[in-house]
C-alpha atoms as a printed R data frame, in Angstrom:
   type eleno elety resid chain resno      x       y       z
1  ATOM     1    CA   UNK     A     1 32.623  91.110 149.718
2  ATOM     2    CA   UNK     A     2 35.741  88.968 150.018
3  ATOM     3    CA   UNK     A     3 36.496  88.654 146.555
4  ATOM     4    CA   UNK     A     4 36.689  92.641 146.160
5  ATOM     5    CA   UNK     A     5 39.143  92.625 148.797
6  ATOM     6    CA   UNK     A     6 41.224  90.045 147.596
7  ATOM     7    CA   UNK     A     7 41.556  91.761 144.255
8  ATOM     8    CA   UNK     A     8 42.202  95.024 146.087
9  ATOM     9    CA   UNK     A     9 44.866  93.745 148.216
10 ATOM    10    CA   UNK     A    10 46.865  92.335 145.269
11 ATOM    11    CA   UNK     A    11 46.350  95.309 143.247
12 ATOM    12    CA   UNK     A    12 47.636  97.480 146.011
13 ATOM    13    CA   UNK     A    13 50.746  95.381 146.431
14 ATOM    14    CA   UNK     A    14 51.570  95.460 142.538
15 ATOM    15    CA   UNK     A    15 51.073  99.497 141.730
16 ATOM    16    CA   UNK     A    16 53.399 102.422 142.862
17 ATOM    17    CA   UNK     A    17 50.084 104.246 144.255
18 ATOM    18    CA   UNK     A    18 48.292 102.205 146.134
19 ATOM    19    CA   UNK     A    19 45.968 104.983 147.152
20 ATOM    20    CA   UNK     A    20 44.473 105.178 143.663
21 ATOM    21    CA   UNK     A    21 43.312 101.495 143.515
22 ATOM    22    CA   UNK     A    22 39.529 101.229 143.398
23 ATOM    23    CA   UNK     A    23 37.552  98.061 143.197
24 ATOM    24    CA   UNK     A    24 33.870  98.080 142.618
25 ATOM    25    CA   UNK     A    25 31.681  94.797 142.970
26 ATOM    26    CA   UNK     A    26 28.653  94.214 140.656
27 ATOM    27    CA   UNK     A    27 26.752  91.297 142.257
28 ATOM    28    CA   UNK     A    28 24.082  89.381 140.194
29 ATOM    29    CA   UNK     A    29 22.647  85.744 141.323
30 ATOM    30    CA   UNK     A    30 25.356  83.756 141.142
31 ATOM    31    CA   UNK     A    31 28.072  85.740 139.799
32 ATOM    32    CA   UNK     A    32 29.958  89.050 140.403
33 ATOM    33    CA   UNK     A    33 31.656  91.492 138.011
34 ATOM    34    CA   UNK     A    34 34.814  92.757 139.581
35 ATOM    35    CA   UNK     A    35 35.820  96.217 138.124
36 ATOM    36    CA   UNK     A    36 39.738  97.388 138.880
37 ATOM    37    CA   UNK     A    37 40.618 100.955 138.495
38 ATOM    38    CA   UNK     A    38 44.106 102.115 138.916
39 ATOM    39    CA   UNK     A    39 46.482 105.063 138.076
40 ATOM    40    CA   UNK     A    40 47.400 105.770 134.316
41 ATOM    41    CA   UNK     A    41 50.947 105.083 135.094
42 ATOM    42    CA   UNK     A    42 50.216 101.815 137.026
43 ATOM    43    CA   UNK     A    43 47.782 100.113 134.381
44 ATOM    44    CA   UNK     A    44 50.890  98.383 132.915
45 ATOM    45    CA   UNK     A    45 51.990  96.904 136.127
46 ATOM    46    CA   UNK     A    46 48.407  95.341 136.799
47 ATOM    47    CA   UNK     A    47 48.206  93.687 133.149
48 ATOM    48    CA   UNK     A    48 51.991  92.590 132.926
49 ATOM    49    CA   UNK     A    49 53.917  91.410 130.154
50 ATOM    50    CA   UNK     A    50 51.644  89.635 127.629
51 ATOM    51    CA   UNK     A    51 49.027  90.123 130.023
52 ATOM    52    CA   UNK     A    52 50.123  87.446 132.391
53 ATOM    53    CA   UNK     A    53 49.712  89.321 135.812
54 ATOM    54    CA   UNK     A    54 46.112  90.044 135.127
55 ATOM    55    CA   UNK     A    55 45.488  86.731 133.926
56 ATOM    56    CA   UNK     A    56 47.215  85.539 137.431
57 ATOM    57    CA   UNK     A    57 44.540  87.790 139.080
58 ATOM    58    CA   UNK     A    58 41.575  86.194 137.367
59 ATOM    59    CA   UNK     A    59 42.874  82.458 137.946
60 ATOM    60    CA   UNK     A    60 43.199  83.660 141.861
61 ATOM    61    CA   UNK     A    61 39.518  85.230 141.558
62 ATOM    62    CA   UNK     A    62 38.093  82.268 139.965
63 ATOM    63    CA   UNK     A    63 39.446  79.761 142.632
64 ATOM    64    CA   UNK     A    64 38.181  82.008 145.502
65 ATOM    65    CA   UNK     A    65 34.899  82.394 143.901
66 ATOM    66    CA   UNK     A    66 34.266  78.778 143.263
67 ATOM    67    CA   UNK     A    67 35.225  77.818 146.648
68 ATOM    68    CA   UNK     A    68 32.322  80.056 147.972
69 ATOM    69    CA   UNK     A    69 30.094  78.727 145.424
70 ATOM    70    CA   UNK     A    70 29.853  81.905 143.132
71 ATOM    71    CA   UNK     A    71 31.251  82.741 139.492
72 ATOM    72    CA   UNK     A    72 33.364  85.885 139.181
73 ATOM    73    CA   UNK     A    73 34.828  87.871 136.394
74 ATOM    74    CA   UNK     A    74 37.628  90.595 136.494
75 ATOM    75    CA   UNK     A    75 37.468  93.579 134.192
76 ATOM    76    CA   UNK     A    76 40.351  96.163 134.412
77 ATOM    77    CA   UNK     A    77 38.841  99.526 133.665
78 ATOM    78    CA   UNK     A    78 41.164 102.487 132.228
């Protein structure tokens, strides 16, 4: 659950409409899939220029998930 909250906190800080941020976590045995959904006009803020913001979020997620012994992947859903 901590990975889901981490991504939600970061996304809410980036967007104009933090109430529209939805994060779902699909757990497997040793891995998790985190899906992030934001408002249409905030999608660019979450992805960033050349995808740098999204890649940074994925790097943070990987570091946090490695620390707790899991693997995680972040998908940004339209």
